C-alpha positions as a Python dict, from the first residue, in 0.01 Angstrom:
ca = {
    (1, 'M'): (0, 0, 0),
    (2, 'I'): (-243, -274, -110),
    (3, 'F'): (-528, -359, 127),
    (4, 'F'): (-805, -618, 79),
    (5, 'R'): (-1128, -579, 276),
    (6, 'A'): (-1490, -685, 281),
    (7, 'A'): (-1709, -450, 80),
    (8, 'K'): (-1948, -209, 249),
    (9, 'R'): (-2287, -89, 125),
    (10, 'E'): (-2136, 250, 38),
    (11, 'D'): (-1900, 74, -207),
    (12, 'S'): (-2195, -34, -423),
    (13, 'R'): (-2141, 230, -696),
    (14, 'A'): (-1776, 134, -740),
    (15, 'I'): (-1873, -235, -734),
    (16, 'A'): (-2126, -172, -1011),
    (17, 'E'): (-1864, 12, -1220),
    (18, 'L'): (-1611, -266, -1173),
    (19, 'Y'): (-1864, -545, -1228),
    (20, 'S'): (-1967, -378, -1552),
    (21, 'I'): (-1601, -393, -1657),
    (22, 'S'): (-1561, -756, -1550),
    (23, 'S'): (-1875, -876, -1726),
    (24, 'D'): (-1780, -718, -2061),
    (25, 'G'): (-2133, -595, -2126),
    (26, 'V'): (-2336, -882, -1979),
    (27, 'A'): (-2421, -684, -1663),
    (28, 'D'): (-2512, -380, -1873),
    (29, 'Y'): (-2746, -601, -2076),
    (30, 'I'): (-2917, -729, -1758),
    (31, 'W'): (-2932, -391, -1587),
    (32, 'A'): (-3065, -212, -1897),
    (33, 'K'): (-3389, -407, -1856),
    (34, 'S'): (-3453, -235, -1520),
    (35, 'V'): (-3353, 124, -1599),
    (36, 'K'): (-3609, 379, -1481),
    (37, 'L'): (-3660, 726, -1623),
    (38, 'G'): (-3359, 944, -1545),
    (39, 'E'): (-3132, 649, -1461),
    (40, 'D'): (-2844, 479, -1634),
    (41, 'V'): (-2736, 115, -1609),
    (42, 'L'): (-2487, 187, -1329),
    (43, 'D'): (-2771, 322, -1115),
    (44, 'V'): (-2942, -17, -1152),
    (45, 'G'): (-2618, -201, -1073),
    (46, 'E'): (-2562, 14, -766),
    (47, 'R'): (-2912, -65, -640),
    (48, 'R'): (-2854, -433, -703),
    (49, 'Y'): (-2532, -441, -500),
    (50, 'E'): (-2687, -240, -215),
    (51, 'N'): (-2943, -518, -175),
    (52, 'E'): (-2851, -778, 86),
    (53, 'D'): (-3108, -1037, -22),
    (54, 'N'): (-2940, -1185, -329),
    (55, 'V'): (-2602, -1320, -431),
    (56, 'F'): (-2531, -1001, -626),
    (57, 'S'): (-2482, -807, -303),
    (58, 'Y'): (-2194, -607, -162),
    (59, 'K'): (-2188, -880, 106),
    (60, 'N'): (-2032, -1118, -149),
    (61, 'C'): (-1770, -868, -263),
    (62, 'T'): (-1411, -805, -168),
    (63, 'I'): (-1258, -465, -233),
    (64, 'V'): (-890, -396, -293),
    (65, 'E'): (-760, -52, -208),
    (66, 'V'): (-434, 98, -323),
    (67, 'G'): (-323, 408, -136),
    (68, 'G'): (-662, 430, 36),
    (69, 'E'): (-858, 438, -294),
    (70, 'I'): (-1069, 156, -439),
    (71, 'A'): (-865, -14, -709),
    (72, 'G'): (-1075, -322, -779),
    (73, 'M'): (-1322, -579, -660),
    (74, 'M'): (-1412, -946, -669),
    (75, 'V'): (-1761, -1094, -643),
    (76, 'A'): (-1764, -1459, -533),
    (77, 'F'): (-2021, -1688, -376),
    (78, 'P'): (-2129, -2053, -348),
    (79, 'M'): (-2286, -2178, -671),
    (80, 'S'): (-2576, -2416, -674),
    (81, 'A'): (-2657, -2470, -1038),
    (82, 'S'): (-3029, -2454, -1095),
    (83, 'G'): (-3024, -2616, -1435),
    (84, 'D'): (-3279, -2350, -1535),
    (85, 'V'): (-3151, -2147, -1828),
    (86, 'G'): (-3456, -1924, -1834),
    (87, 'E'): (-3608, -1779, -2147),
    (88, 'D'): (-3354, -1506, -2226),
    (89, 'P'): (-3153, -1634, -2524),
    (90, 'V'): (-2866, -1388, -2463),
    (91, 'L'): (-2818, -1509, -2103),
    (92, 'A'): (-2882, -1881, -2163),
    (93, 'P'): (-2520, -1969, -2260),
    (94, 'Y'): (-2392, -1833, -1927),
    (95, 'S'): (-2657, -2018, -1726),
    (96, 'R'): (-2568, -2343, -1901),
    (97, 'L'): (-2213, -2306, -1771),
    (98, 'E'): (-2295, -2299, -1399),
    (99, 'E'): (-2077, -2543, -1206),
    (100, 'D'): (-2279, -2697, -926),
    (101, 'N'): (-2127, -2713, -577),
    (102, 'S'): (-1843, -2476, -655),
    (103, 'Y'): (-1726, -2145, -517),
    (104, 'Y'): (-1801, -1918, -811),
    (105, 'I'): (-1587, -1617, -895),
    (106, 'C'): (-1864, -1421, -1060),
    (107, 'G'): (-1657, -1116, -1141),
    (108, 'M'): (-1316, -969, -1081),
    (109, 'A'): (-1194, -634, -1211),
    (110, 'L'): (-938, -364, -1153),
    (111, 'Y'): (-940, -10, -1279),
    (112, 'P'): (-693, 9, -1572),
    (113, 'E'): (-417, 189, -1382),
    (114, 'H'): (-397, -100, -1131),
    (115, 'R'): (-370, -387, -1378),
    (116, 'G'): (-57, -589, -1443),
    (117, 'K'): (71, -558, -1086),
    (118, 'G'): (-19, -903, -952),
    (119, 'V'): (-345, -805, -784),
    (120, 'G'): (-542, -1055, -995),
    (121, 'H'): (-321, -1335, -861),
    (122, 'Q'): (-388, -1211, -508),
    (123, 'F'): (-764, -1207, -569),
    (124, 'L'): (-752, -1566, -695),
    (125, 'A'): (-555, -1673, -386),
    (126, 'L'): (-814, -1500, -168),
    (127, 'A'): (-1098, -1677, -354),
    (128, 'K'): (-925, -2008, -286),
    (129, 'Q'): (-907, -1927, 87),
    (130, 'Q'): (-1274, -1823, 90),
    (131, 'A'): (-1372, -2148, -85),
    (132, 'Q'): (-1174, -2362, 156),
    (133, 'L'): (-1322, -2185, 459),
    (134, 'R'): (-1666, -2269, 321),
    (135, 'R'): (-1555, -2629, 254),
    (136, 'F'): (-1575, -2616, -124),
    (137, 'N'): (-1328, -2829, -316),
    (138, 'K'): (-1351, -2638, -642),
    (139, 'L'): (-1358, -2286, -779),
    (140, 'S'): (-1534, -2190, -1099),
    (141, 'L'): (-1547, -1887, -1326),
    (142, 'L'): (-1644, -1785, -1677),
    (143, 'V'): (-1416, -1613, -1926),
    (144, 'F'): (-1464, -1498, -2283),
    (145, 'E'): (-1224, -1684, -2512),
    (146, 'E'): (-1133, -1347, -2668),
    (147, 'N'): (-1018, -1216, -2329),
    (148, 'T'): (-676, -1373, -2373),
    (149, 'G'): (-514, -1187, -2082),
    (150, 'A'): (-767, -1316, -1830),
    (151, 'K'): (-763, -1664, -1984),
    (152, 'R'): (-383, -1672, -1954),
    (153, 'L'): (-407, -1572, -1584),
    (154, 'Y'): (-652, -1856, -1514),
    (155, 'D'): (-442, -2106, -1709),
    (156, 'E'): (-137, -2004, -1502),
    (157, 'Q'): (-338, -2063, -1185),
    (158, 'D'): (-434, -2421, -1289),
    (159, 'Y'): (-793, -2351, -1389),
    (160, 'K'): (-902, -2602, -1654),
    (161, 'E'): (-1153, -2558, -1931),
    (162, 'V'): (-1458, -2773, -1859),
    (163, 'R'): (-1720, -2658, -2109),
    (164, 'R'): (-1791, -2375, -2350),
    (165, 'Q'): (-2095, -2214, -2506),
    (166, 'T'): (-2133, -1991, -2808),
    (167, 'I'): (-2204, -1629, -2723),
    (168, 'V'): (-2534, -1493, -2850),
    (169, 'P'): (-2451, -1162, -3022),
    (170, 'H'): (-2585, -842, -2867),
    (171, 'P'): (-2474, -478, -2918),
    (172, 'L'): (-2384, -440, -2547),
    (173, 'I'): (-2158, -748, -2547),
    (174, 'P'): (-1846, -682, -2757),
    (175, 'H'): (-1734, -1044, -2780),
    (176, 'T'): (-1794, -1316, -3036),
    (177, 'G'): (-1699, -1680, -3020),
    (178, 'D'): (-1734, -1871, -2695),
    (179, 'V'): (-1761, -1814, -2324),
    (180, 'I'): (-1565, -2076, -2131),
    (181, 'L'): (-1632, -2239, -1792),
    (182, 'M'): (-1303, -2292, -1610),
    (183, 'V'): (-1274, -2494, -1289),
    (184, 'K'): (-993, -2534, -1041),
    (185, 'I'): (-996, -2838, -813),
    (186, 'L'): (-859, -2753, -470),
    (187, 'D'): (-622, -2971, -274),
    (188, 'E'): (-792, -3169, -3),
}
């Protein structure tokens, strides 16, 4: 049985694991900067998602359970593009792709054994409902061009490529080429 629910603080470790998967190394890159002695990057991610005072909080996450076990998560929140790309050259391409006044699907991931069963489609439908409840008329997300499976899912769901940026190579990020901003305009 598939069950979607709001995340709880105690889900933060699983959220960090899944967000690490969804970001394809970008989260690991960010979290590695804050690792303390005796920690690993997932400890940093867990702390981040336990925090209620930023957008990267369990409060902006939806969990999907299959058979009572966490199978995946989605992080989504209103995006107000700052226009500030900061000084980090590795992160700058992603910041340049922020879509102002959109409901941003920041990350979506399933553990491997739960993929290919339509749950991604259900998450995208849920994101659309969340956006409409908050009165947003568009959804946005980023996808690596090399992630052809995810790109195909978004194409099928009428997301359109708006802009792209070249990825700055880093050992924690296994992709080359471009990261793509995709936007879906919602029916009024």
